[in-house]
N, C-alpha and C positions, 0 to 999 in steps of 0.2 A: 182622383188626385184633385184635393182643394185645398184652398188656405186655410188651414187648422187655426192658429192663432196670430196675433199681430202684437208686437213690442215697439211704443216710441217714446224715444227721450231725447230732449232740444230742439226738435224739430220744427220748425216753425213757430206755432203755437203751443207745442205740445213740449210745457219746459220740463215738467217733470216725468218719471216713468211711468209709460200707460200700456197695460198689458189689459188683453180683451180676452172674457172668455171665448170658448171653442165657437168658431162660427159654425153655422148651419151647414153640410153640404149641397143643401138645394138654396134658396131665394134667404137674402139677409137685406133688411134694410137699415138707413141709416135715418136717423131725422135730428134737424136741429134749424137754431135761426141763423138768419142769414150774419155770416160772419164770426159764427161760432167756431168753425173749424172743421167743416165737412170737407170741403174742397182741401184743405191742408191734409186729411184723413189719407184724400184718393192720391194727391202729390206723393206722401209718404209711400204708399203701395210702385205707384208709379217711378219715382226715387229708389225703389230696390231691382224693381225689374228691368231697369233702363232703357225703357223706351223714350225716357225725357233724361233731361241733366245729364247729358254726357259730354266731357270735356269741359268744364266749369275750371272759369278761371278764382281766381283767391277773393274778389268780389263776389261772384255768385256763392259760392259756399259760403262766403258773409252772411248773404241774405236767406239762406236756409237755414241759419242757426238762430236759436228762438232770441227773439228780442229782450235783452236785458234792462232796457233803459228804467222800466219801471220796478224792476227787482234787484235786489240785494245783493244779488250772486250774479258773476260773470260767465254766460255759457261760450266755451271754448270749445266743446264737440257735441255732436250729436250721434243717433243711430237710430237706424228703421231695421228689427228683424222679424221676418216674417218664417214661421215654422207650417210646412206643408204638409198634409199627411198623404204617405206615400204607399198607402197600403194594394195600392192596384201595379205598384213598379213602375210606374212609368220615368219615373228619373232613376236613370240607370245606374247610378253612382251611390246611391244609398246605402246597398247592403253591403257595400266594400268600404264604405267609409267610417268606420269602426262605431258607428252611433248605435249599437245595439243592433236590434232585429232588421234595420231598412224601413220601419215603417212611417218615419218621419225624417224629412230633410231639412235642416235648419238655415235659412240665406239670409245674411247680416249684411248691413251696408254702414258703415263709419265716416265721418267726414269732420275735419276741422279746419283752422285757417291753414296747413300747410300738409293738411293727409288729405287723401280719400282711399278707402280701403274694402276690401270685401273679404266676407269669408263664406266658406261652405260646410256647414257639418264641426262649425268652433276652429277650421283649419284654414291658414289665409290662401287666398283665392285670388286671380286677377279677372279682369273684365271679361276677358276671351272667355275664361272658364266660365262664369255665369252665363256669358249670351248661348254657350253650346250646349249647356247644362240644361238651359230652357226650349232650345231648339230642338232637343232630344227630349224634352218632354211633350209637345207638340204647338208651342207658343210660334208661329212662321212671322218671319221678320217682314215679308211681304202683303201679311196682313195684321195690321196693329189694331183692329176695332175690337179685340178683346176687350179695352179698356178706352171707352167712350167718354171724355171728359166734357166739361160744360163747352155750350158752342158748338162742340164736334156736329151735334146735329144740325144746327142753324147754317152751317159750312155744308152738309151736304144738301141741304133744301137750295143754296144759292149757287149751286155747281153750273157751269155751263157744260154743254154735251162733250166738248171736248175733254174738259178737265175729268168727267164722269166716265170718258175713255181710258183717258191715264189711271184712272182708280182702278178700271176692270184690268189694264196690263201687268199695273199692280201687285194686283191679287193673282194674277196669272202667273207673275213672277219672271214676267220677260227682261229683267234690268239686267238677270245672268248672262241671259243671251246674247241682249245687246252688248256688255259689256267683254263677251269673248268675242263677238262679231269685230268691235271697234279694236282689240288686240290683233287679232287676224287680219285685219286690214292695215293696220299700221304694221306690220311683218312684211305684207304683201310689198307694201312700200318701199321696204328696206330692200326687200330680196329683188324689187325692180331697179333700185338706184345700186346697189351690189352689179346687177348683171349688166349693168349700163358701163360701169367702171372697169367689169373684166374685159367686156368686148373694146375698150380704149385700150386695153393694156395689149391685148392679144395682137393689137394693128402694131403698138410700138415692138413691142418684142419681134414680131414678123420682121419687119425694116432692119433691126437692131441687128437679126442673126445674119442675114443679109449682108450687112458690113462686116461682121466677124469673119465670115467664111473667107474671105479676100485678105485678112488679116493675120489666118494662120499661118500660112505657108511663109511669110516672113518672119514670124515669130518663132517657127521652127529651125531655123537658121541661126534664129539668136540663140536658141535653146543649146543649140549645137555648142557655138563657142562659148558659151555661160556655164554650159557643164566641163567644158575644159578649163574653165579660169579656176572653177571651185575644184577641181581636182588639184591644179596645181596650186593655189593658197590652203589646201588643206595639208599637202604635203611640207610646204613650208610652217605651217600650223602646228603639225605633228612632231616635226623634229622639235620645235622650240620645245613643246610641252613637255617632251619626252626629256630634253637635257635639265627645263627646271624641277621633275620628277627627280632626276639624278641628282642633282643639288639638293630638294630637301630629303632624300634617305640618307646623303651623305651627311649633311646638319643634324638629321637624328639621330646617325651612330655617333656622332660627335658629343650631342647633347646627352645621349643616355649615358655614354661614358662619362662625361663632367658629372651626371646626376647620381650616378653609382659610385662616384668617387667621394662628392657631396654627402650622400646619404652613407657612406661609411664613416667620414670623419664626423658627419653629425652625431650616427651612433658610440663613436669612438669618443666624442663630446660628451655625450650622456654618462655612458661608466665614468669617465674619469669625473665627471660632476657627483656619482655616489661616490669615488676615492676621496674626492676633494673634502665632501661629509665625513665620511668615516674618519679621515684623518684629523677634521676639526675637532670631532668628539675626544679622537684620542687626544689632542693634543689638550682641550679642555679637562679630560680626565688626569692627566700627567699634570698640571696645573694644580687640579682640588687635590692630587695626592700629595703635592710641594706644598702647598697653603696649609695644609693638615700636619707636616712635618715640620713645616716653619713654626706653626703654635706648639706643637710638641718640644719643639727644640727651646722657644722662650719659657714655656711652662717650665722646663728644665732649668734651664739656667737662674729661674728665677727660685726652684727648690734648691739650687747649689748655691746660691746666693746667700738664703738663709740659714741654709745647713754649714756655711763658710763661718756666717755671723757667728750661730750657737757655738761650733767649732772653737773660735777665738774666743767666746765666753767662757767657754769648759774650760780649755785650756789654762784660761786665767785663774780661773776658779780652782781646777786642779794644783795650779802652779803654787797658788795660796795657799790651798792646803798641806802642800808640800815643804813651803817658805817657812808658814808660820808668821807671826805677829810680831816687827821687833822696828827698832829705829833703823837698821839698815835696809830692811826691806823696804820702809816707808823712805827712805833717802832714795833707794832704786826707784821705788816708783812713781818719785818725783821726779827724778830726771829722765827716767823714762815718759812720764806727761809731757815733759819740756819736750823731748824728744818728738814724741806724737804732736804737739802742737806745732812745732818746726815745719813737721812733715806736711800737716795739714796747709798749712800757710803755702809754703811751697806748691803742693797741688793743687790748690786753688788757684794759683799765680796762672800755672800753666796750662790750668782750665780755662780759663778768663781771657789765656789767649789763644787757645783753639777755637774756643765759639765764635769768634767770627768768620773764619775759616770754615768753619763746619756749615753754616749758615749761607755763605756765599755759594759753597759747593754745593749746598739743598737746595738753592733756588735756581743755581747755574741746570741742575739736575729737572726738577720741573720745568723749568721751558723748554730744554731740550727734550721731552717726553711730550710736553705740549706740540710743538714743533712735527713731531714723528707722528702725534695721533690725529693730528691736523689734515698731514700730508694722506695717512691711511684711511681717513675717515671721506679724505676726497677721492681714494682709490674705490672704495667701497661705493660710492655712490656711480661712480663711470662704470664697475660693473655691474652693481643693480642695473643703471639705464640701458646697458647691454643685454641684459638677461630679459629688462622687460621687452625690449624691443623686437626678440624673440617668441618672447612668450605670449604678445598680444597682438593680436590682428587688427584692432581698432583702436582708435586713440581714446574713445569712450572707454574702453575694456580697461588700457594702461591708466587713464585720469582715474576711474573709478579704485583701480590698487592701488596707485598713489597719493587720494586724500586719506584711504585705508593706514596706509603707513604712516602719512603726518600725523593722522589723528594717534597711532600709536606712540610715535616719538614724540606728541607733545605730550600725550598723558606720561609718558618718561621723563621728560624735563619736569613736570609737573613734580613727580613722586622726586626724584633726585634734589629739587630746588626744598623739597620740604625735608629731606634729609640732611641736605645741608643746613638748612635753616636749625636743625636740630642738635645737628654737630656743634653747630657755632655755641649754640646755647649751652651746651654740655662742656665744650672745651669753657666758658666761662664761668660754669660749674665749679669744672675742676680747676680753676685759678683761684676762684675763692677759697676752695678747699685747699689747696696749696697754700695761700696767704695764711688760713687758720692753722694750718698744721704749722709752720715756721712760726708763729704768733706764740703758739700752744707750745712748743717745744723751747724756743723760748723761756717761757715763761715758767717749764719744767725743770729747766737747767738751773734756773734761778732759786726755786724753791726746792732744791734736792739736799734736803738738811735733814730728813729723818731715817730711821733706822730699820735693818730688818731682822729679825729674827725666828727663825723656823722652831717649830714644835717637833720636840723627838718623837714623841708619842704617835704613832701610827704613821710613823718615816718607812716603815717596811710594808705597810698596805697601799702608804702612796706610791711608791716607788713601781708594785707591784700594778696597781691600776692605771699609772703613767702608761708603763712600758705598753700595756694591755690596749690604752688607747692611743698611744702614738703607732704601734702594728696594725690598730683600725683605721687610723687616719692616713696611714701609708697606703692601704689597701682600697680605701675611698679615694686617693688622690690619685690612684693606680683605674678604679673606677671612672673615676671623673673624667682622665683622660680618656678611656674609651667611650665613654659618653659623647663627650665631644666631638670624638672622630664619627662617630656613629652618626650624631646628630648633624655634622656638616655633611657627611654622605646623604642620610635620607632630606634633608634640606637639597641638595644637589639633585636627588633623583628626584623629587617633588616637582622642583623648579622645570627640570626638562619634560616631567610627567604631564604640568601644566601647558607648556610650550607644544606639546604634539597632540595635546587634546585640544589646544586652540589653531593649529593646522590642520587635523582632523575634521573639526566643526568648520573649517575654511572651506572645506569639499564639498559640504551638503548645506542646502537648505536651514534659515536660522529654527523657523519650527522643527524641522525633523533635527537640527542638532539639540534642541530642549525635548524633543520626545525620547531619543536615543538615552539622555543624560536622565531621563525619569523611569524610564522603564527598568531600571534593576532596582530604584528605590519602592518603585510602586510593588514589583514582583517579591522584593524581600517584604517589605510592610504587609503586605494583603496575602504573603506564602502560597503565591503563583509557582508552584515547581515547575510546570509544565511549560515555562517562558525558558527556551534555552540561550534566546539572544539574539544580536544582530548576524546575519548571515558571513561577514565578512571574519567573525571571530570563531567560526567552526572550521574552518579550514585553512592550511595552508600551502604558498605554491614558490616554487623555484623561479629567482628572480629572471629567469630566461623567458620564463612566459609571463610574466607580471604584465606587463602593458597590454597584453593580449586580452587575460583573464579579466584585468580594470576594466577595459573599453566592452567585452562583452556584456558584463555584468551591469555594468552602470548606475543607476539607483536603485537596481533590486541588491547590491550590498549592502544599505541598509535597511533592508527588511527584517522585520524580528520572527525568527520561528518558532512556533508555538506546536504543542503536542495535537490540540485538538481546537474546532472552531468553538468550542465552548470557552475555554481559556482565552481563546484571542477576542471573542464577545464582552467579556470581562474583563480583560486590561484595556480594551478600547472605550470601553464604558466610564470605569474609573480616569481614566486619562481626559476623555472629554467632560466629566463631572469637576476635575481639577484642572483645567485648562491648563496641560499641562505639555502642550504643542502635539505633533502630527506623527504618524509611523504607520506602517504599513505591515499587515501579521499575517504571516504563512502557515497555517494548520497544516501539518504533516499530514493528519485524518484524509484532506479533502482533496488531496495533490493526486491526478490520476495520469500520468505520464505515459504516451503511447510509443511503443517499440519505433526506432528508426533504421533506415535501412545506411549505413556508413560504408563509405569506400574502403577497401581494405588495401591500402597503397602508404608507401613510404613517405610522400608528400600531403598525406593529408592524416595530422595528429588528432585523435579524440581529445577535444578540449578536458573533458573529467576526469580522465586518465592521470592529467597530470598534475591533478589535486592532491592532499592528502586529508583525510578527513575520518570522522567516524561513519561506520555504516549505515547507522542510523537517521542520518541528516541525508543519505541517500537520495530520498524523493525530492528536496528540497534543492540540493545541488543540481541533481539531474532537470528542475524545472529551469533552472538558467543555464547553466552551461552544458545540457545535455545533448541540445539539437546545433551545436557549433564544432567547427572542425579549425585546424591549424595549418594554414599551409606557406609555402617560402615566400609565394609573391601573389599578385593582384590575378594574374593571369592563370593560373592554376586554380586559384579561389573562383571564380568565376567560372571556369568550366566546371568545376565540382559543385558548383550552386545550381547550375544548369540543367546537370547529368541526376544529381540527388536531391533537389528540392530541399535543400539546408541553408547553414549560416556558415560561412568560412570566414578567416579574419588571419591576417599575417601578424609574425610575432612586432612588427611597428605598430598594432595598431589599427591598420586599412582593414576597414570590414567592410562585407558583400554580402546581404541579406538575399534570401530566397525571393523576395516581393520585388525584389530589381534593386534597391538603392544601394547605393555607395557613399559610407562614411568613412573618413581619414584625415590625416594632418598632422600637424606637427603637437607632440604630448611633452608637456614639461614634467622632467624625472623629478624637479624639486615640489611640484605637487601631485606626487602619486598617494592615492587613497591608501594603498594597500602598505607603502612604505610608512604612511601616516599609521594604519593600524598597527602594524610591527612596534613603531615606535613608542606608540602608547602600551602596548603588552610590555617592550621590553623594560620600560621606566616606572610602568605600574607593578611588576615583578620584584624590581630591584626597589622600589619605595616599602614595597609590603616586607619583602626581606630585612632593611634597617630598622621597618619601626618596628617589628618584631622583636631583631636585638637589641635595639634601643629599649624595648619595654622590658625585658629582662633585665638589661644593665641598672634601669632606676628603681626596678624592684630589689636587687641585688643593693643598689645605693641607700633604698629606705633601710632595708634591714641591718646596713652598717649604722646608717645614724640612728636608730634605736638604738642598739647596742652601746653607741659612745654615747647617746644621751644616758643610759642608763649608770654608765662611768662617770660621766660626768655629774650626775647626782651623788655618786658615791665618794666622789673626790670634794664635791661642795660640801657635805657633809664633814669632812675630814677640814676640808676650810675652814667652816663654819667654829669647830672646835679651836682651832689656832689662830683666829682671828685675833684674839685679845693678846694674841703674844707676836703676832705678825709686826712687821716694823713697816710703817708708810711710804720706807724708803724704795722697797722691792715693787708696791706699786708705781713711784714714780719712776725709777728704772722700767720696769714694763710699760708704761704711758711714753716714758721716752720713747723708747724702742719701736711702739706703735705709731706712735706720730712721724719716725723717721719713716719706717715702711710706708705710711701712709702719704709721707712728703715726695717718698720717690716714688710711689704707685700713680700719685697723683701729678706728677712729673713725667711720667711715662705716657699716663693718660693723655695729656696733652699732646705731645708728641705724636701719639697715635692720630686723634682728632684732627691735626694739622696735617698730616697725612692724610687722611682720609677727605677733609675739605679739597685739598689740592687735585685728589685724584678727580673727585665728584666735578670740580672746575672745568677739569679738561674733558671729561665726559659730557658736561652740558654744553659746552665747544663745539665737542663732534657732533651731539645730535641736533644743536643748533645749525651749525654748518649742514647736517644733511637736510633737514626740515627747509632752510633756504634753499639748496640744490633743486630740492622735490619741488617747491612752489615754483621755481624758475621752469624746470621742466614739463610743468605744467600750459608752461605759456607756450611752448614750443609743440608743430608738430609731432605726429610718431613717424621715424623715419625705420629704416632696415637694420639702422647698425650705430654706431659710434662715428662721429665726423672725423675726417682728417685730424683738424685741430684737438678733439677730443685724444683720438689714438696718439699723438705725439705729447699731449700735456701728461696722459697714462705713464707713458715710456720716462717724461720728464720725472714726474713722480716716483716711480719703481728706482730709480736713482738715485735720487733726493732721499726715499727711506732707508736705502742701503748704506747710504754715508750716514746718516743722522742715528740709525740704529748703533753704528762703530762710535760715534760721539757719547750715547747715551751708555754702550755699556763703560768706556773710560771713565766718564762721571760716576757712573754707578761704583765702578772699582773704586776710584779716589775717596768718593763720599762713606765708601764703607770701611776704607781705611781709617780714615777721619773718623767715624763713629765710632767705630773700634776702639781707637786710641779714647775719645770722650768717653765711653760705657766705662772702659777700664779706671779712667779715673776716677768717674761719679763712684763705681762701686767701690774703689779703694779709699776713697773719701767716706762718702755715707755709712757704707756696709761695714767697714775695717777701723779706720782710723779715729772717725768720730765717736762709733760705738765703745772702741779701746778706750778711749779718752774718759767718756762716761763711766767706764768699767775701772779705769786707774783712780779714777777721782772719789768714786764710790770704796773702794778697796781703803783708800787714804783713810777716810771717813773712819771707816771701820778699825784702821788700827791705830786712829788717836783714841779710841777706846769711847766713840759718839755712841757707837749703838753695838755694843758686844753682848753675846748670850751668854744668860746669866750660868750659874755654876751646875746645875743641873741638864745645860744644853749637850754635853759632850756626847754622849748616845747618838743624838739627831745628827750634831755634825759629823760624826763619823759616819754612820748611814748616808751622811747627803755626799761625804766627800767619796766613798764608794760608788751612790749613786751617779754624781758626775762624771767617774771614770767609765761607767757603763755608757753613759749617755755620749761621751766624749767617742769612745770607741765604735757606739754605732752611730753618732755623726760622720765620724773619719769612715765607714764603710759605706754610707751611704752618698756621702761626696765620691767615692772611688766609683760605685755605679753609676752614678749623674755624670760621673766624666766618662766613663765606658758607656753608656748608653747615649752622651752626645757626640762621642767621637765616632758610634755608629749611625748616628743621625747625619755628622758631617758627609760621613761616605755616602749615606744615603740620599743626602742632598745634592753630593756630586752627583753622583747616578741619573737622579731625576732630571736635572740641570743638563746633561748629556743627552737624554731620551727627551725633554722639554724642546733643545736646539735641534735634535736631527728629526723630530717630527715638525717642529718649524720651517726647517729646510727644505722636507720633502712637502711639507705644504706649500710653502713658497714657488716651489718647483712644479706642482702640481697648477697651481695656480698662473704661472705665468705657461705654461703648456696648453692652459685652457682659454689664456689671452691670445696665444698663438693660433690655436685651431678656430676661434672664434673671428678671428682676421680673415683666417683662409677659408671658412665657411660662408664670411660675408665677399669675398672676392668669387667665390664660387656662382653664389647667387648672382653676381653680377654679370659674372660669365652667361650663365643660364639667360641671365635677360636678354645679354647681345643676341645669344644664339635664337631667341624667341625672336627677338625684331627682325633677324634676316630671313628667318621661319617666315613670319609675316608677309615680308617685300616677295618673297619666290613665291609664297602661296598666292599672293596677289597677281602674279604675271602667271604661274599656273592656270588660276580660275578665267584670267582677261584671255590666255589661249583656248580653254575650253569654249571660253563666252564666244572667240571668235569662230571656234568650229560649230558652235550651233548655229551660229547666225549662216554661217552657208548653208545650211536649211539638210534635208534629206538628200544624201548624197549618193551617187550611182554607186554599184558595186565596184566599178573600176578602179574608184577614187582611193581606195585603202590598199592597191597594190602598184597601181600604174607608174608614179613618179617617187616611189619610197626610194628606192636604188639611185635615182637619178643624183648626182650632185646641185646643192643649192644654185651656184654660178648658172648652171644650164636650166635649171627651172625658174630662176627669178628671169633670165634673158625671155624664154618660154612665155611667160607670164605677162611681160610686157609687149611682147607680139600680140597675145589672145587681146587685151586691154586695148591698142589701140583698132584692132579688128570690131571689137564690141563698141568703140565710141563711133562707130560711122553708122551704128543702128538709133539713132536719135530720135527719132519717130515712132519707134516700133511700139505697137502694144502688147507689153509684157502681162499682160493680163488676158488677152483675147481669147485661148483656150478654157480659160476657167470663166471666163466671160459668157464663152457660147455653150461651154455645157452648162452656166448657171440659169442662163436664158431660157434654152431648152426644156431644162426641166423646171422653169418656173410657168412655161407656157403650156405644158402637160399639166402642171398641178392645177391651172388656171382653168384647162379645159374640165378637168374632171369636176370642179369646182362650180362651175358654169352647168353644169348637167344634174350636179346635187339641188341648186337654185331651182333650176328649173322643176325638179321633182318636187321641191319644197312648194312652188308657188302652186302646182297642182294640186298637191294635197291641201293646202290652205284654201283653195278655191272653192275644194270641195266639203271643207270642214264651213266655210260660210252659209253655204248652200243648205247642208244639214242643220245649220242652226237656224236659219230663217224658216226654214220647214218646220223646224220645231217648236219656236215661236208662235206661228201661227197656229198650227194646233194647240198649244198651249191657251191663245187667247181664245179660238172658236169652242175650244171644250170647256174655258172657264165663264166665257159668256150664255153657252147654253145653260151651263151649271146655275150659274146665277140669275140667270131668267127665269128658269123654270121654278127655281124656291122662290124666287120674287112673287111670281103671281100664286104659289100656293100659300106662302106667309099673306098677301094680301087678299086672296082669299079668307082665310082666317079671319084678320084683322076687320075687313070690310063685308061681311056675309052675303053683303046684297049688291058689291059692286064687283070690279073686276080692274086689274093692274097686269103691263106688261112692258118688258123693256125691248128698245128698239134699235138697230145698231144703223148708224147711218153710213152711206157710202159717197162717195163723190159723187155719182150721178143722181143720187139723191140729194144734192146740198141746195139750200137756201143761195139766192144768187147774192143777194144783200150780206153773207158771210165774205168779208175781206180776208180775214187772218189766215186762211189754210195756206198749207205749205204745197208749192206748186212743182216742188222736185217730183218726179218721174221713181216710181221703185217697180221692181218687176212684183215684189209680194204682193198679194192681193189684200193680206192684212193691211197695207201701207196706203188702199182706198177707204179704210176705214177714218171716218171724220169725227165722231163721235158716237156717245149712245144716249140714247131719247128716254123716256118714260110718258106713257099714258095711262091713265087712270081712270076709272068711272065710279062713282061712290053709291050709284042706285041702279045702275043697270049692266046687266052682263053680256050686252047686245049693242049697246050704243060702240061709238068709234071709243070715245074718252075723249079726255082733255089732257094737253100737256101738262107739265107741273109748273109752269110761268102763270097758268092762268087759273090755279088753286088757292085757295085760301090760306092764311100762314097755319091754321090747326091743321089741314090738309096735306099742308107739305111739310110738317112735322113728321105726320103720320106715314108719308108715302119715302123720307128718309128713313125712318126707323124700322119701316120694311125691307129698304134696300140693307141696311147694317145686317138683319136678321137673316136675307138672303145670303149675305157676304160670310157670315158667320157659321151658316148652315153648308157652305162651299167649303170652307177650313175651318173647321171646329177648335174650339180651344177647351181647355179643363175648366176655365171658369173665366165669368166675366164681371168686369167693373162699370156701372153706369153712374154718372152722376147728373142728376135732375133730368133725365132723358126725355119724363112727360109734362116738364113745365110749359110747352105751347098747345100741347093734346087738349082735343075737348074732351068731356066726359064722358061720351060714349067710347070714345076711341081709348081713354085709359085704361077703361076697363078691358078692352079689347087686349092691350099690350098687357096688363095685368095678367089676363088669360093667360095669354102666351109664353110669357117670362114662367109662370108658372110649371106650363106643361114642359117648357125647355130644360127645366130645373131640374128635372128626372134626369137628366145625365150630365147637366154640367153646373157649376155654382154661380150664384149671383150675389153682387153686393151691390146695392145700390142707395142712392139718396132721391129724397122726396118732400114733397111739401103736399102731397094728394095721398087720401085716403086709400085708392083703390090700389095701389101698391101695398100699403101697408096691411091691408084687410088680407090680401093673398100671401103675404112673406112667412116664413118658418120662424124664424128671430129677427128681433128689431134692439138697436141701440140708438142712444141718445147722447148728442154733444154738449156738453155744457161750458160755457165761457163766463170766467170770472173777471172782477173790475181790475185783477192785475194781469187783463190780457194773456191769459192761461186756460187753455182747453183741456178737458179729459172729456172722456168716451166711457159708457159703461152701459151694461145691459140692463133693457127697458123690457116691458111686458106691453103686450097688441093693445090693450087697454091704455097704457099710458103713451104709447105710440099715436094711437087715434086720437088721445085728447088732444096733444101738444100738435097734431094736425088740424084737428079743429079751431083750437086756440089761436091757430098762426092764420086760419083761413078769414075766419070774422072779420079783424082789421082789412083784409083785403077786398072783403066783401062791402064793406062800410064802403071804403073808397070807390 
């Protein structure tokens, strides 16, 4: 093994990376000027091999980095890397290091201001790894002379004999022996100290055992009485404990009874909550039907009113046709006109007198309804607060729900406010429309001067088309009615569907709700037929098992069932790309359910058997519900879970999982997911059915309208032909009739809008009151139920509602009568009398001859007369039909009102029962709390008695029977006597026996420990003797080897002379030496005082001279001979010599060069020199160059270049 190459960067003067050609495995010489960096090169190798530069501080590391003061860049780190040739395998780690064949080992050290790192074969290593690696390769820690830096030769020449002996000991490796001997002596001292302490403890224990032997008899008597005391106290404590246990069992029985009753009431409460919801839905349905009947009734009245007007007009015209024109008819018409005007004046007076009463009654009814709705709103707030007290366990959850409801109500207020504003604007529009109609009507009345003339041509066709059109219009009216009814039904279903969807979305996360909403659309848009829908849509279950099924499924209800995993991947990919929320897809082809061993018992029902579903979804439902059974209670459920390792649940939703966890508690029936799903499906089906029927009606209406439009076109053609002959009077009459209709419609519309605004005002007041109440509730803590004040307020509000409902009913009846009278007067005035007055005025004008038909108009007039008769008969028939239908509607309304009243009463009764049960449940909870408090008291007493019994310690067997049948008075009396006796044992040592046994045990242990320490001391003494013997042998052996090799090496270096090493002993010391140690040692080695050297340079028989008597060159040669001898004694793979020939004479330099050449056959030498002798005999040569930038570089040179450099460097020295 030898150094193959070396790489330096940033180390001292070697700033740039310097890599050398491979070193020779023999001798290598490095030449260079003083200060050029030769010694830095040797320092770099020593830096890696760790014989120097260990445990460096930051400043010391900074000193090793290249000085960059003369350079542009700053050196922050440096490294030195040595590549060893390991072809002989001296490094044991190379072959397994992963560095190829193991022929090379790369050792590298890197430093910086804050780091100092090693690596072996490019892998991180620590300093110990490097030291172990070098030692395994033959680098001895005790012999550092394979590296000889400048000054070490001089140090060797100036060594004293004692120092030379220390060097010999170091080479012999005695440091290890001395270290182990010192450790052994330290252990000996510790052992002696422990033995002394053990002896002292044994003396104390023996004395204490003697004292305790005397105290044991007194303690025995004390124990007898104390045992009796404990038996007596145990009897008292045990009886008290049994009393407390009996009390606890009694309390538990009562509590269980109360709990069962409370649970039964809670179940009844939950069932009634469902009934209450059904009643509310029934009431809403009835109210919707009543509203539809009301709308139909209003429509029929309008139609009848229009038909009555047409009938009156037709009757007048038919009468005119029958009476003809003449003065008598004119006089009669004028008298009739006067009577009509008088009747109009009379009825207008009655109407003006009736209006104040109507307004007062309407205002009173509005105020009464407002008061009633305010009370109902407050009742709703109190019920809602009570419901939240039961539904939420934390104030944070309740506040979150309140904030959500407040936001919803505020949104409702905003919508209703917008509607009220819109209605107010609509009312102002209708008011302007009314005023415009009245002004136009006045204008038309004043301009009624033109006459009308019918064109007889086409009269038959005109009548036929009109008849067909009227028939179609009648059909259209019927379709409109049906459309209105279906539209109302569809709107109602849609509103309930939206509410149901919102309720369903409230049971899941927002992203899940978004995902479920998007799945159907994505499936339809992308044709994903394999998407079957969410799990909840694939089965139905009886309400009895609803809570258990819902609790078991949990969030799995919202999982989307698909046919394959490909469908699932495609669906989820689309939803991810379009950001449509989150869902969990369950592919049926991936579900592998295991068979489960279910109990065959009546109290264990397999849940999946209670579900109704399509068999193709069995795998998905089996995965969720297939490992769960339904049990009557938790005890039975827990037993089956332990015996069959499955999940069990009760009908109330209390669940026991096979992993051991329990889940349970209150389930709010209003937030049932399955109920929400059922409602969504119910209203979705209803909305779909009504929408389909509505679409059919609209199609039929469109068809009728198209046919009517065609007839209107034909009529328009006929009308256009007779326009020139038509009188303007007909247009005015029709305009006036239209204006009167518009006036009446505007007036009715204004009343409707006023009523709507009033209802909205009441609704807004209720909503704002509810918001205020909820905001106030937010400021209050969560309580278990309503306070006493709130309960009292609820009762007072119920009474007030009952009274106010009677007031509202009375006011409604009175207002209905007044309104009926008002409508009768208005119809009589506007639809009959005023129209009759207009008709009479027109007839009078016709009779006066202002707009008579020409001679050729007789035919048309005749046809018109027949037509009017037919129209009159049709009008009478339609009026009769409308009146029959109105009569039927009146009965239907009465029936609906009875049903509404009955449903309202049942709803109110059920609600009152809920209030009563809520109070009972609250009282039951308070009662259970009292039981719990009492249980805690008795449990504490029971625990205290148990503690008292435990404090008695280990009881004798007789304690469990001796006094248990003795009455308490005797036990207490006996206990007092025993305690008096025990009080006399004031100075007894209650631990005498324990202490005696303890001290005896300690004594035995100490004696055993004493023996062990004596054996250990003997073993340590033997080890010290062995170490001393081995150290002596090592020193003797090393001295002989070094002395032998020194003589051989010196003989080769100085063939004419001889040299020897002499071991100095105490008996041979010079008396002048005062520095010796006077300590006497048994070992013979300790008698050695030094190693002396005697050499002769010109005779092999002379005694020779001591080293102190030699010249400087001779001393250096002797020192080199010593180094070579030490190296022969402990060979190294390579050697580094830094200018070892500096002080040698020329003939000795030649001899040293020859020896190094001889030794380089078995070891590698790397040397620096200024002398030609080493250069001549070296195998490879290297030169160090130093630039003006203070940067060293090293490169390979030839022998001639090296010799020339040495000669050039020698000339200035010779001149000097």
